[in-house]
N, C-alpha and C positions, 0 to 999 in steps of 0.2 A: 695402352695396353700392350707390353713384351712381352717375351719369351725367354724362359729360362733352358739354354740347354741341357741337360745330364746326363752320365750312365747311368743306365737302371743296372740290377743287379744280378741282370742276361746277358750284362754288358751290353744292349742296345741303346743308340741314346732315343732320350725320351723330351719333347718340348712339352712344354706347362704354358699357358699365361698364368704373367704376375704381377697386372695393374702397369700400372705406369715406372715399376721401382726397375723395370726391363727395359725400358727406352734410354738407347743412348744418347743425349743429344751433344753431341760432340765427336760424332762420325760424318765422313761423309755420307754414307748411309742415313743418315738423320734425316739428307736433305728432301727425302723422296714422299716424303710423308709431314701431314701434321697430326692433329687430333684426333683425326678421322678413327684412325687405327688403332683408339682404346674401342670406341663402339663395334672395329671391325677390324681385325687384327688381322687377314690374311688381303687385305685391301691390294691393287696394284701399285706400287711405285711412283710419283711423275719426280723422272728426277731432271735437274733443271742443265741447261746448256752449258751454263756458265757461272761460279759462283764470284760474289767478290766479296773480299774480308777486310775492308778496310780496319785500322786500330786508331786512326788519328780523326781529328778533324780536319786538316787538313790533305789526306788521302781520299775521307768521302768524299771531300767535294771535287778533288781532281777526277774519282769514277765516276761518278754524278755526271761530270762535264764531258768525261767521255763516254759514258752512255747516250749523253744526250745526242752529243756530235754523230755517233754510231746507228744511232734511230731508234736503238735498246729500247725494249718497257721495261724497267728496273719492278722487281715486287720485293717487296722488303720483307723482313723475317727476323725476329731473334732466335727464339727457342720450339718454335713453331704448337705452343699453346694453342691454338685455333682450330673451330670446324667446322669454317663455314666459306672453306675457298678462298683463304686472305694469301697464303703462304705459298702456295705451289702452284710451281708454270716449268715449261719445258724451256722456255727463254731463260733470262739473265735472272738470277738470285744476289742480292743486295745481304748480309749479313750483319750484322750491330754486335757481336757475337765477342769479337776479338778486342770493341772497343768498351776494355771492362774494369777500367780501373774511378778510382776513387781520386779525384785529383785535391779537394780542398774540403775542410774541417773547419768550419769556423764557430770556436763554440759563442762569443760574443751574440754572435748573430741567431746561433741556433739552429743554421744551415752547412749544408753536406753537397757542396759539387759534385757531380758525378758522369761519366762517360753514360750511354745511351745503352750500353750492355754488358753491365756489373751487376751481379745476381740480389737481386734486392736483400735476401738470407745474410751474403757478405757484407753486405752493406750495414745491417742489424748487427750482425756477430763483430764487426772493427769497431760501432761507434760503442757496443759492450762495454768493450775494454776500459771505456772511461764513464761508463753512467749510463749513457745515452741509447737511442732506440728507434728508429721511424716509427710514425705512428699507427702509420697502414703498412701493413705486408699482405702480401700475398699466404694463399692453403701450401702452395707447393714450395720445396725448399732451391727450384731452380728459374723463378721468372724473375726476370730483365727487368728495371726499373724505366725501360724505353718502354718493352711492348706493357708493363702495367701502366705505365699513362696511356700508349696508345689504347685501351678497352676501358682505362678507369678506377678499376683498382677498386675492391670491397674485401671488408677486412671485420673480422668481429668485434671492431670497435668504432666504426664508421659512423656511428650513429651521436658520437662526443667527435672523431676526427674528422667527418666525410669520406668520400672516396680520396684513395693516393694523389690523382689529380686538384685535389684543391689543398695540396701540402708541397707543393711547386708550385716557386714561387719568383722563377723564370726558367727562358729555355733559347738552348739555340736549336737552328732544324735550318738543313741545306733545302735549296727547292731543287723542283728536276729539271730548269735549268744551271743550278751549282751557286745559285746567291744563298750566300751565308745569311738568315735573319734571327736577330737579337730579341724575344719577345715577352713579355711579361704581362698582371695584370692592367699596370698602369702605362706600357712601351708598346704599339700594336696591338692592342688588346684583341682585335680580329682575329689576328696570323693565330696567338699564347690561346687562344681558346678553339679556334680549328681546329690546330696541333692536335690538341692534347683531346682524350678521346675520339682522333680522327683515324684511327687502325693503318696510318701511313698512306692514307690517299693523297696528301698534301704538302708530304715532303719527308724527309729524313732527319730523329733529333739526334742530333750528336750530342748533345752536354745538357745537363740540368741543374740546378740548384733545389731542393728539397731540404723541408723543415724537417729537422728531428724534433724529440721533446729529452725530458731527464725520465730516466725509468731506469729501472736493475728488472728486465723481463728474464733473469736466468733465474733468479732468487727470488723474486714477490708474489706469493704465495695466494690466489683468490678462492672462496669459497661460494662450491657451484653449490646453488639454490636449485634444486634440481626437483622436479615432477617428472612421474612418467606416469603414460595415456598408452592404456588400451583400445579408447574409443575415439574416432578423427575426429568427430564434433567436442569432443573435451578436448584432444589437441589444438583445435582449434580455437574455441573459448578459450584456454590457458597460453596462446600466443597473440591474439588480436589486440591485447591490451599493452604488451611489450613494442607491439608496431607500434601503437599510437604512440605511449610514452614511455620510453625507455629510460628515465634521470632514474636516479639512485642504484643504476645498475654500473658495474667497471667495462664488460665485453655480453656479448647474448650469439648465442645459435644455436637453433631449435632442430632436431629432424621426427618425420614422420613415417616411417618404414611399414612396408605394406608386403610382406611374404607369400599371402596368398593364404594358407593356415593361419601364420603370426600375423598378429600385427601389433606395432610396438613404438611408440613416441617419446623422445624426452626431450624437455625444455630447461634449455643449462642456462640462466641466469647466475654472471661470473658478478660477486661483489666482493669489495676491500673487507679485510678481516685483520685483526690482532699477528702481529707476526708472530711464530711462536716454533722453537725447533721442531715439534711434535707433526707440524702439520708440513713441515719442509720435508721431514724424514718419509712421510706418509705420503706423499707426492710421490718422492725419488722411487719410494718402494714401489707403489702404482703402478707408474709412468714405468718403470726401470723393468715393471712386470711387462707388460703390453709390447711394452718396443723390445721387447728380445725375443717374442711374439712373431714383430713384423720381420723381425731379421731373421728367421726359421721360417716362415711361410713360403712355399711355393722351393723347398728344397730339400722336404722329408720324402719318405714312402709315401705313398701316396693315404693311405690309412688314416697314418698319423697327422698326414698332414692338414688333412679336413676337420681333424681334433683341432691342431692350433688356429687356424684358419677361425675356428664357429669360435674360439676362446677370447682371442683378437676382435672378429667380429664384436661380440659381446660389450667388449669395451667402449666399440663406437656408436651402440646402442643405448650405452648406461653409461655415462662419464663418470670417472669420479668425484667427490664432493672435495675434493683438493687441489688446484694445478696451477702452478708459474704461468704467467700470463703467456711464456713460448710455447708450452706446453697447450693451452687453447688454444694459440691460433696454427699450430700446426697440427698439432694430434689426429683430429678426424680425419684428414685427406692421407696423413700418412700410414694409417692404419687401415683405410679403406682399399688403398693406391698396392698395401704389402698383403690384405688379406682375402678379397673378396677376387672371387677367381673368375666372375663370368665378364664377359666386357662392359664395359659399360657406358651410357648418352645421358651428358648434360644440356638440359636446356633454359637458358638461364631468362628473368625476366626483371625489371625495374617497376614493382607494383604499390603506387600512394595507399598511403598506412589507408585511408579510408575506403579503399576498394578491398582490403585484404582478404575480409573472408572470404567474399562470393567468390574472390576472381580462384584462389585456394581448394573451396570446394568443385568449382566448374573443371579446373584444370584436374585435378587427382581424380574427377569423375572420367574425363577423356581419357584420361591413362589405363587408367583402368576396362572401359572401353576397346580399347584398343589390343587390352594383354587378352581380354576373354575373347575377340574377336578375329585374330593372327595370331594364338598365344605367341607372343613374339617377345616378352618382357619376364622376365625369373622371376624378378620383384620392380614396386614403384613405390621412390621415395620421394620424400617431399624436403628439402633443406632450407632454411630460412635465417636471415640475418636482419637485422633492421638499421637502417644508414639517413639520414642527412647530408644533403649537400649543396652547397654555394652554385655548381655548375648547374646541377637540375633546377635548383628553385632558389627563387633570393629572398624566398620567406623562411625565417627561423624556425620555424614551426610546423613546418612539410615535413612530414617521414614517410620515408619509401623502405619497400621491405625487398630485399633480392630476392628471389621465389627458385628455387633449382631442382627442375625434375630432373630426378637422377633415376635412370634405370636401369637395366640389369639383361643384356641383351642374351634370348637364350639359342640356343645350337641351328635350331631352324632359320633367328635372326628376322631383321625384320628390312623387307627389301627397300628399292629406291622409293615404288609407287607409294609404296605404305608409308613411308619417312618422309616425301612429300606432301602428301595427306596430313599426317598428325602434325607437321610443319606447321603450315595453311592454317589448320586447326587453332591452335598456340597463337599464332598472327593474330588470327581473327579476334581471340579473347582478350590478347595484349591491346587490341583496337577498340573495343568496346567498351572494356574497362579507363583507358587512357592510361595503358602501362607501356612502359620501353621495352626496348628489347636489349640484353647482356653482349655488342654483335657479332663478341668472338664466337658467339655458339648458333649452331644454327638457325635461318631463317631464309624467308621464299626467299624469289630471283628477283619479284616485281619491281623491279627500279623504285615505282611509287612509293607502291608498302611499305619496302625499306626506309624509304625516306621520311613515314609517319614514325616507324620504330625506333628510327636510331637516332641517342640524346646530340651527337653531335650534328645531322643534321638538321633538326629541331630546334636544338638551339641559335644555330645561324639563321633560320628566320626567324626569332625572337630573341636577339640577340641581347636585350637588357636584362631576360630572365627565362628559367623554362619556366611555360604556361604550365597553371595548377588543372587539377582532372575536369573542373566544370569546360575551361576555354580549349582541353584539349580534344572534349567533343565535341565542338567545334570545329576546329579544325579537319577531323575526322567525317564531317560530315555524317556526324552523327546525330 
C-alpha cells in the first residue's frame, strides 16, 4: 500500500492510499519497509544501518566475507514482498536488486542463466522476443527470480508446471562465511533443496539456471469457462473438483469475495481455444478498457475515482471470457493493486487437495468471525489456485491448493494482539489439516510450530519426499 500525493482543486495536498502501485521499490526509503505497509500504510519504518548492493558474484562473496569478519548479521532482501519479519533490520542489509542481469539463454537446452536480482517479468519479456516464456511467473511484475525461488513461487499454471522452484535446474549460492556453492538435483542435492524455498536462511542465491518453454504469452488467447457463484457452498462445490483434478485446463484461478451485503465468486478455468482474430480483438478491447481504468484509479476527483475503482473491481470479480496468457498471469493482481482503496492483508496456505473443502470453510468462517467481533475487515476474500510440485511431494497425483485469505482493513484497523490471535488460529487450522504455510506471509513466532508449517523445514526432515497428509498428521502429533 503506497500513497499518491497530489494537489486538490483547493490547492492543498491530498494523500490517498493506492495499493501496490504507489510503492517505489528502487528508493532508499523502500529499505525501511516490507509488505506489512500494504496492510498498515502508516507503519513506522525500520531503516538499516548499512546497505550492501553487489552487482556480481565476486562482489557478493567479498561483501559476505567482510560482514563475517566484522561479525555482522546480514539480512537478505530483494524487493521486500514479505510480511513475516524477514527483511527488516536496524543492522546490515544485503540487497540483490543490482544483480539484475540475464547472463545467458540456451535455446538448445531451453534454459536461462539469471542473476538472482533480475525481475521475472523482465526475463519473460526478453524471452517473449524469441517466442519463449517462463513456465511459472509471479502475479506482480516486480518479483525477482531470487526472491521467488526463496519462497517457492506459484502461478495459475502451477498444476502443470509446478512451483517456480521446480523449474530451477541448478544454482550458485554463497554461504554466510563466503563460500560459493554450486548445486542441483544431482550435485549437492541437500544444499539445492534447502536453499530453494529457504527464505535466505542458508545463504545468498547468486545465480540460477531456469527452464523456459515455447509459448507466446502476449498473443495466445485462452477461453475462460467461467462460473459465477453467489453462495459460498456453490463456490466450494465448483472449485473442489478442480483442486483434485485440474486436467484438461490450461490455467486456473478462482476467488470468493464477501463484502458483507454483496457476496460473489468466480471460478475461472482457462482452456485452449482455436485462435481467431475476433477473440484477440475482444481481449485487447476488454483488457485495454480495464487497464485504462487501473491507470486512472487514484488520480481522479474523489467521486469519479470511486466509480472508476468500482468498474475496475468488477473486472476482478468477473474476469472476461477471453484472455491472453499474459493477462491471466497478471490481470487480477494488477487490477487489485490499482483499484482496491483499502489496505489489505494476505495469509497464504498450501493445502492438500483432499483437505480443501473443509479447510476453506473453516478458514472463511474464522475470518468472518473476526470481522464480526472486531470490525477490522471491510471485505473477506478467498483466492485459490491449484498446484502440484516435485518439491512438495514425489507423488505426481498429489495436488495442493494455494489458499489465499485476502482481507481489506477498515479504518479502525486490526490491532497487534488481534492479528497475532488470527495468525495463531490460521496456523492451528493448517496443523490440523496437514497444510503448510507460504512462509513470506505472516505466521506465528514459535519456532517449533513454524518448523511444522514451513515446507523447507519439513522437506529437510524428510528429504526424500514431502509427507502426504496422513504422515503429516503423525508429524504434528494429531
